[in-house]
C-alpha positions as CSV (number, residue, x, y, z in Angstrom):
1,X,160.1,60.8,16.0
2,X,159.6,58.7,19.1
3,X,161.5,60.9,21.7
4,X,159.2,63.6,21.0
5,X,156.0,61.8,21.7
6,X,157.1,59.9,24.6
7,X,158.7,63.2,26.3
8,X,155.4,65.1,26.9
9,X,153.8,62.0,28.7
10,X,156.3,61.9,30.7
11,X,156.3,65.2,31.5
12,X,152.9,65.4,32.6
13,X,153.1,62.2,34.4
14,X,155.7,63.4,36.5
15,X,153.8,66.0,37.2
16,X,150.7,64.3,38.5
17,X,151.9,61.3,40.2
18,X,152.6,62.4,44.0
19,X,155.2,61.5,46.3
20,X,155.6,61.9,49.6
21,X,157.3,65.5,50.7
22,X,159.3,64.8,53.6
23,X,158.8,68.5,54.8
24,X,157.7,69.5,58.3
25,X,155.3,72.3,59.6
26,X,155.4,73.4,62.9
27,X,153.0,72.5,65.2
28,X,152.8,76.5,66.6
29,X,152.4,77.7,63.1
30,X,148.5,77.4,63.0
31,X,148.9,80.4,66.4
32,X,151.5,82.7,64.6
33,X,149.2,82.6,61.8
34,X,146.3,83.3,63.9
35,X,148.1,85.6,65.9
36,X,149.0,88.1,62.8
37,X,145.5,88.0,60.9
38,X,143.0,88.3,63.7
39,X,144.2,91.7,64.5
40,X,144.0,92.7,60.8
41,X,140.6,91.1,60.4
42,X,139.1,92.7,64.0
43,X,140.8,96.3,63.2
44,X,138.7,96.3,60.0
45,X,135.7,95.3,61.7
46,X,135.9,97.9,64.4
47,X,136.3,100.5,61.8
48,X,132.9,99.3,60.3
49,X,131.3,99.3,63.4
50,X,132.3,102.9,64.0
51,X,131.8,104.4,60.8
52,X,128.5,102.5,59.8
53,X,126.2,105.3,59.4
54,X,128.2,106.7,57.2
55,X,129.1,104.3,55.1
56,X,125.4,103.2,54.7
57,X,124.4,107.2,54.1
58,X,127.2,106.9,51.6
59,X,125.7,103.6,49.8
60,X,121.8,104.7,50.3
61,X,123.4,108.0,48.1
62,X,124.5,106.5,45.5
63,X,121.4,104.2,45.5
64,X,118.7,106.0,46.4
65,X,116.2,108.4,44.1
66,X,116.5,112.0,43.4
67,X,112.8,112.8,44.2
68,X,112.9,110.9,48.3
69,X,116.1,113.4,48.8
70,X,113.9,116.2,49.5
71,X,110.4,114.4,51.1
72,X,109.6,112.2,54.2
73,X,106.5,110.6,55.1
74,X,106.7,112.9,58.4
75,X,106.9,115.9,57.2
76,X,103.1,115.6,55.6
């Protein structure tokens, strides 16, 4: 009975106590990450810039009211 009540406490204590990992992260890891992620981010931004008018026209078409489609201020 005592073992069943102590075991969860020991497992929780084992998970919460931090010890040294003795791990090594190569200094070039950040550069490698930047070189692989940055082109994707810049590519997505480039696509957004190229198709900006189509994107805004689509969004305006979704949220625009129906009476604004046929009339404009310059027509009157």
